[in-house]
N, C-alpha and C positions, 0 to 999 in steps of 0.2 A: 504494500500500500504506500502511496506517495504521501509525503508530508504536506500539510496545508501551507500555502504561501503566507509570507508575512505581509503586513499592511504596506510596507515600503515596496515589496515586490509587486503587489497588486497595483499600487499607484504608478510605479514605473512602467508596468505593462500596459495599462489602460488609459492613463491620463491623456497622452498625446492623441490616442485614437478618438477619445471623446471630444477633445478640443478640435480636432480636424473635422469631425462630423458636425459640430456646432458651426464651424466656419463655412462648411458646405451648405448647411441649411440657410445661413444668413445670405450667402451668395445666390442661392436658388430663389430665396424670397425677394431679393433685390432685382434679380433678372426677370421675375414674373410680376413685378408690381404693376406694370401697365395692363396686364391681363385682368387685374382685379379693379381697375378704374371704372368709374361709372360709365354706363353705355349711353351714348347720345341717341336719342330716339327721334331723329329728324326724318319724318315720313316723306319728305321731298327727295332725299338723296339715298335712302336705304329702304328696301322693300320689307314687307312684314316678316318673311321667312329669314331674311338676313338679320333683322333685329332680334328675332327669337334665337337664332344661332348665337348672336353676340351675347344675349342675356344668359343663355345656357353656358357658354364659355366662361363668362364672368362668375357664374355660380360654381362651376367646377373649379376654377382657379381659387375662389374663396374657400371652398372646402379643402382643397389641397393645402392652402396656407394655414388653415385651422389644424390640420394633421401635423404640419411642420411645427406649429406652435406647441402642440402636445408633446412631440418628440423632443423639442428644445427644452421644455420643462423637465422631462425625464432625464435628459443628459445633464442638465444643470444640477438636478438633485443628485445624480451620480457623482459629479464633481464635489458637491458638498459632503457626500459620504466619504469620498477619498480624503478630504480635508479633516474630517472628524475621526478617521481611522475605522470607519464602519463599512467601507466598500468591500464587496465580495462576500458578505455575510448575510444570511437570510434574515429579513426584517421580521419574519414570523417565528421561526424556530431557533435562529441563531447559528445554525450550521453553515459551513462553507457552501456557497452556491454551486461552485464547480466551474473549472476553467472552460469546459466545453460550452456551457450555457452563457458564460460571460463573453466568450469569443463570438457567439452568435449575437448577443445583445448585451453590451456592457452596461446598459441602464437597468438590467434585471435586478429586482429587489428581493426576489424569493427563489428558493431552490425549486427543483422540479417537483418534488413531493408536495411542498406547500402550494405551489402554483396549481397542481392538479386538484388538490383538496379545495382550493378556492373556487374552482370552476364547477364543482358539484353542488 
């Protein structure tokens, strides 16, 4: 059985990855800000279907931005847990979350067992 990593090892392994993902989220948000802008409803220059397409595109962009915001909050919480020495440990049972789970999602707050119990 492998030894559980120290808080410093976890911080070293995941901090830069979390910060990189946060920067990517910020860049994507900035790049798509125009897609979330209000749609001009000028009936003289744009047909009804084009306006509907534009409104649908705006709604989809807003939904994507909301998901980015949720992910940003989860990643920022992971950085706070790193700072507090709580990163990598299940918020529910206190066991090590597992490197495999953290590799998939460094913002994970629970181990696989507790995550499964929470879904039931």
